[in-house]
C-alpha positions in Angstrom: 127.9 118.8 82.6 124.5 118.1 80.9 124.0 114.4 80.4 121.8 112.5 77.9 119.0 110.5 79.5 119.9 107.6 77.3 123.5 107.2 78.4 124.6 103.6 79.2 127.7 102.3 80.9 129.1 99.8 78.4 131.8 97.2 78.2 132.8 93.9 76.6 133.3 90.6 78.4 136.3 88.4 77.6 134.2 86.5 75.1 133.1 89.8 73.4 129.6 89.9 74.9 128.2 93.4 75.3 127.3 94.6 78.8 125.0 97.6 79.2 124.2 99.2 82.6 121.4 101.8 82.5 121.8 105.0 84.6 119.3 106.2 87.2 117.8 109.7 86.9 120.8 112.0 87.7 120.6 115.8 88.3 122.8 116.2 85.3 120.0 114.9 83.1 117.6 117.8 84.1 117.5 121.5 83.5 117.6 124.0 86.4 114.0 123.7 87.4 114.3 119.9 87.7 111.3 119.1 85.6 112.6 118.2 82.2 115.3 115.9 80.9 118.3 117.0 78.9 117.7 115.9 75.3 120.1 113.6 73.4 121.8 116.8 72.3 122.4 117.8 76.0 126.2 117.8 75.6 125.8 120.6 73.1 123.4 122.4 75.4 120.5 122.0 72.9 116.8 121.4 73.8 114.8 119.7 76.5 111.7 117.5 76.7 109.1 116.6 79.3 109.8 113.7 81.7 108.6 110.4 80.2 105.6 108.8 81.9 105.6 105.1 82.6 102.8 102.6 82.7 102.7 99.3 84.6 99.8 96.8 84.6 99.8 94.5 87.6 97.7 91.4 87.6 96.7 88.6 90.0 94.9 85.3 89.3 91.6 84.3 90.9 89.6 86.9 93.0 89.3 88.6 96.3 87.3 88.2 99.5 85.3 91.4 99.2 84.5 91.7 102.9 88.3 91.9 103.7 89.2 94.0 100.7 86.8 96.7 99.8 86.6 99.7 102.2 83.1 100.7 103.5 83.9 104.4 103.4 84.6 106.5 100.3 86.8 109.6 99.9 90.1 110.3 101.7 89.1 109.1 105.1 88.4 105.5 104.3 89.6 102.8 106.7 92.2 100.4 105.4 90.7 96.9 105.2 92.8 93.8 106.3 93.8 93.2 102.6 94.7 96.8 102.0 96.7 97.4 105.3 100.1 96.9 103.4 99.5 100.1 101.5 99.5 102.2 104.7 102.9 103.8 103.9 101.9 104.7 100.4 98.1 105.3 100.8 98.5 109.0 99.7 99.9 107.7 96.4 97.1 105.2 95.6 93.5 105.4 94.5 91.3 102.4 95.4 88.5 101.8 93.0 85.5 99.5 93.5 82.4 98.8 91.5 84.2 98.3 88.2 82.5 96.0 85.7 84.4 93.6 83.4 81.7 93.6 80.7 83.8 91.7 78.2 83.9 88.6 80.5 80.2 88.1 79.8 80.3 88.6 76.0 79.7 85.6 73.8 82.9 83.7 73.8 84.5 80.3 74.4 86.2 78.7 77.4 85.5 79.0 81.1 85.0 82.0 83.3 88.7 82.3 84.0 89.6 82.7 80.4 87.0 85.2 79.6 87.8 87.2 82.8 91.5 87.5 81.9 90.9 88.4 78.3 88.2 90.9 79.2 90.2 92.6 81.9 93.2 93.1 79.6 91.7 93.8 76.2 88.0 94.5 76.7 87.3 91.7 74.3 86.0 88.1 74.7 88.1 85.0 74.7 88.3 83.4 71.2 89.0 79.8 72.2 92.7 80.2 71.9 93.4 83.6 73.3 92.4 87.3 73.4 90.7 88.9 70.4 92.8 92.0 70.4 95.7 93.9 72.0 95.9 94.5 75.8 95.9 98.0 77.2 99.7 97.9 77.8 100.4 97.1 74.2 98.1 99.8 73.0 100.1 102.3 75.1 103.4 100.7 74.1 102.6 101.3 70.5 102.4 105.0 71.2 104.9 105.7 73.9 107.4 102.8 73.7 108.9 103.2 70.3 112.0 105.2 71.3 113.2 103.1 74.3 115.4 100.1 74.2 112.5 97.8 75.0 109.0 98.7 73.6 107.6 96.9 76.6 108.5 94.2 79.2 106.4 91.3 80.2 107.3 89.9 83.6 105.9 87.0 85.7 106.5 85.5 89.2 104.6 82.4 90.2 104.8 79.8 87.5 102.0 77.4 88.4 99.1 77.1 86.0 97.1 74.6 84.1 99.4 75.2 81.1 97.0 76.6 78.5 97.9 79.7 76.6 95.4 82.0 78.4 96.5 80.7 81.8 100.1 81.8 81.3 99.7 85.1 79.5 98.2 88.4 80.4 99.6 90.5 77.6 98.4 90.3 74.0 99.9 92.0 70.9 96.8 91.4 68.9 94.4 88.7 67.9 95.5 85.5 69.7 99.1 86.8 69.8 100.3 86.3 73.3 103.4 87.9 74.7 104.6 85.5 77.4 106.1 86.9 80.6 109.7 86.3 81.6 109.4 84.5 84.9 113.1 83.7 85.6 115.1 86.5 87.3 118.3 85.2 85.8 116.9 85.6 82.3 115.4 89.0 82.9 118.7 90.3 84.4 120.5 89.1 81.3 118.0 90.7 79.0 118.3 94.1 80.7 122.1 94.1 81.0 122.9 92.4 77.8 124.9 89.6 79.3 125.4 86.2 77.7 128.8 85.3 79.1 129.8 82.2 81.0 131.5 84.2 83.7 128.1 85.8 84.5 126.1 82.6 84.1 128.3 80.9 86.7 128.2 84.0 88.9 132.0 84.3 89.0 132.1 88.0 88.0 129.9 91.1 88.2 128.6 93.0 85.3 130.0 96.1 87.1 133.5 94.7 86.6 133.0 95.0 82.8 131.9 98.6 82.9 134.3 99.9 85.5 136.2 102.0 83.0 133.0 103.8 81.9 132.1 104.3 85.6 135.4 106.0 86.3 135.0 108.3 83.3 131.5 109.3 84.2 132.2 109.8 87.9 134.9 112.4 87.0 132.2 114.5 85.3 129.5 114.4 88.0 128.8 116.5 91.0 128.9 115.1 94.6 125.1 114.4 94.7 125.1 112.6 91.4 128.2 110.5 92.4 126.3 109.4 95.5 123.2 108.6 93.5 125.3 106.6 90.9 127.0 104.7 93.7 123.6 103.8 95.3 122.4 102.7 91.9 125.4 100.5 91.2 125.2 99.0 94.7 121.6 98.1 94.0 122.7 96.3 90.8 125.3 94.3 92.7 122.7 93.5 95.3 120.5 92.1 92.6 123.3 90.0 91.3 123.9 88.5 94.7 120.3 87.9 95.3 119.9 86.1 92.0 123.0 84.1 92.7 121.6 83.0 96.0 118.6 81.2 94.3 118.8 77.4 93.9 121.1 76.6 91.0 118.2 74.8 89.1 115.6 77.5 89.7 113.4 77.8 86.6 114.9 74.7 85.0 112.7 72.1 86.5 109.1 73.5 86.8 107.1 71.7 89.5 103.8 70.2 88.7 100.8 72.0 90.3 100.0 68.8 92.1 103.4 68.6 93.7 102.8 69.5 97.4 106.6 69.4 98.0 107.0 72.7 96.0 107.9 75.3 98.6 109.1 78.0 96.3 109.8 81.3 98.0 107.8 83.5 95.7 108.1 86.6 97.8 111.8 86.6 97.1 111.2 86.0 93.4 108.6 88.8 93.3 111.0 91.3 94.8 113.7 90.4 92.4 111.4 90.8 89.5 110.0 94.1 90.9 113.5 95.5 91.4 114.5 94.6 87.8 111.4 96.3 86.4 112.1 99.3 88.5 115.7 99.4 87.2 114.3 99.3 83.6 112.0 102.2 84.4 114.6 104.3 86.2 117.2 103.8 83.6 114.9 104.6 80.7 115.0 101.2 79.1 111.3 100.9 78.8 108.2 103.0 79.6 105.7 100.1 79.6 105.6 96.8 81.6 103.1 94.1 82.5 103.6 92.2 85.8 101.8 88.9 86.4 102.3 88.1 90.0 100.1 84.9 89.8 98.6 83.1 86.8 95.1 83.0 85.6 93.2 80.4 87.6 96.2 80.4 89.9 97.4 77.1 91.3 100.1 78.6 93.5 100.7 77.3 97.0 101.6 79.6 99.9 103.9 77.9 102.4 105.3 81.3 103.6 101.7 82.1 104.7 101.1 78.7 106.3 98.7 77.7 103.5 100.4 74.9 101.6 97.8 72.2 101.9 95.9 73.4 98.8 96.4 75.5 95.8 94.9 79.0 95.5 92.2 77.9 93.1 91.2 75.1 95.4 90.8 77.5 98.3 88.5 79.7 96.2 86.1 76.8 95.4 86.1 74.6 98.4 83.8 75.8 101.2 84.7 79.3 99.9 82.1 81.0 102.1 83.3 79.5 105.4 85.1 81.7 107.8 88.3 79.6 107.6 88.5 79.8 103.8 87.6 83.5 103.8 90.5 84.1 106.2 92.8 82.0 104.0 91.9 84.1 100.9 92.3 87.2 103.0 95.9 86.2 103.8 96.6 85.4 100.1 95.2 88.7 98.8 97.0 90.6 101.6 100.3 89.1 100.2 99.4 90.3 96.7 99.0 93.8 98.1 102.2 93.5 100.1 104.2 92.9 96.9 102.3 95.7 95.1 103.1 98.1 98.0 106.7 97.1 97.9 106.8 98.0 94.2 105.1 101.3 94.7 107.3 102.2 97.6 110.5 101.5 95.5 109.2 103.8 92.8 108.6 106.4 95.5 112.2 106.1 96.8 113.9 107.0 93.5 114.3 110.8 92.9 113.5 112.0 89.4 113.6 115.7 88.5 111.6 117.7 91.0 109.8 114.6 92.3 110.2 110.8 92.2 109.8 108.0 89.7 106.4 107.3 91.2 105.3 110.9 90.4 105.8 110.0 86.7 104.3 106.5 86.7 100.8 105.1 86.4 100.3 101.7 87.9 97.0 99.7 87.5 96.5 96.8 89.8 93.8 94.3 88.8 92.5 90.8 89.8 90.9 88.2 87.6 87.5 88.4 89.4 85.8 90.1 92.3 84.6 87.1 94.4 86.4 84.1 93.0 84.0 81.3 93.8 81.1 82.6 91.6 83.6 84.0 89.0 82.1 87.4 89.7 83.0 89.9 87.0 81.1 93.0 88.2 82.0 95.0 91.2 85.7 94.5 90.6 88.2 96.3 93.0 91.3 97.8 91.4 94.0 100.1 92.6 95.7 103.0 90.8 99.0 104.3 92.0 101.3 107.2 91.0 100.9 110.8 89.9 101.5 110.6 86.2 99.4 113.1 84.3 98.2 114.6 87.6 96.4 111.4 88.9 94.3 112.0 92.1 95.3 109.7 94.9 94.7 109.1 98.6 91.1 108.1 97.9 88.6 105.3 97.7 86.0 105.7 95.0 82.9 103.6 94.3 81.7 103.8 90.7 79.6 102.3 88.0 82.0 102.1 85.1 83.7 99.4 83.0 87.2 98.3 82.8 87.1 99.8 79.3 86.1 103.2 80.7 89.1 103.0 83.1 91.6 102.2 80.3 90.2 104.9 78.0 90.6 107.4 80.9 94.2 106.3 81.5 95.1 106.5 77.9 93.5 109.8 77.1 93.6 111.7 80.4 96.7 110.4 82.1 98.9 109.9 79.0 97.1 112.4 76.7 96.9 109.9 73.9 93.9 109.9 71.6 92.4 106.5 71.0 90.6 107.2 67.7 88.7 103.9 68.0 88.2 104.2 71.7 88.6 101.1 73.8 86.4 98.0 73.6 83.5 98.1 76.2 84.3 101.7 77.0 81.3 104.0 77.1 82.7 107.1 78.8 85.7 108.4 80.6 85.8 108.4 84.4 85.8 111.6 86.2 87.9 112.0 89.4 90.9 110.0 88.1 92.9 113.1 87.2 
């Protein structure tokens, strides 16, 4: 049986709330060579189309300790630095870039170096005084590739601490000073993806899978053995997500701690993995093709008790004796955690079969920081990571370059996604060779 890629398992709760559970890539959704989806008319045996490419923009606040992050060697045989060691299991799927210049951060604009760095790294434009001056790269892509999915794009956050201003909290911009805030509470993101607004779910007394059990039984009867196993694994992962969210403190997300509160020992690695798994579910089930992931906020004030660094906030560490060996090691540990969460996300994409490859083979992930070295608010010589094989991206490399953030985004749009940006991208001068 040929199956439409946009099939959902559906059901109604006792109060009439609609539940929708997206499906993973199943063999029934592809033709015999395993490289194209069945179209919406698949049941009639009509037509196919290419596998959709996905885009995720991953962002962290503050900067990096360059000595512990940037490899000395270029090419395929570079040595993993202490900050990059977590990508060891996926290094053949990532491309480390260094020497990238955030030109827009130095354009005439208002605000401090943090504001201009965030706006420049997302939009290629200066900070206006209240926000970005134009759309971020994820929204430019979403306008072209996100119109036929359930969600045009998703904005997701993890660590909540910030100074509270608009530009601290938001990395994604729909247009001039039009911020798209990230959803930082796993409960809310789960409800958005699964369409649940029912008291039985809110109190964690039932599973969304209970509501769609009839649809599950009907679908299973039409699937082959391999697809039934894949469906079972997918539904198990949904239930695991439910249990993990239910295990969070009952008041999580309802009482935001103040950044000065040293008693805040929030387990953000747990929250990060929940949010990552929810985004991956949205990608795998075809609910969106574009997402933005803000692990820590602009000018991040996050504390890191799980790393043994809870005495100060991240921003304090970057500006208090920042050049001392002790503080450099602290920032090394923090940035290594950033990469650990990124590597987890990439590894999960790699674990999901899709057509003749995996979900990672059809995804482009861009990992960016607010600055290079954080103490001087350094905006040139940025280090970024690309991951995935969408559009034939080259990976397993470290490349030093003299290009701008705008050059990179122009290359991603036009060479990876084959989308013509008629007006180019702000601060872009040329496309980067060696990306695809």
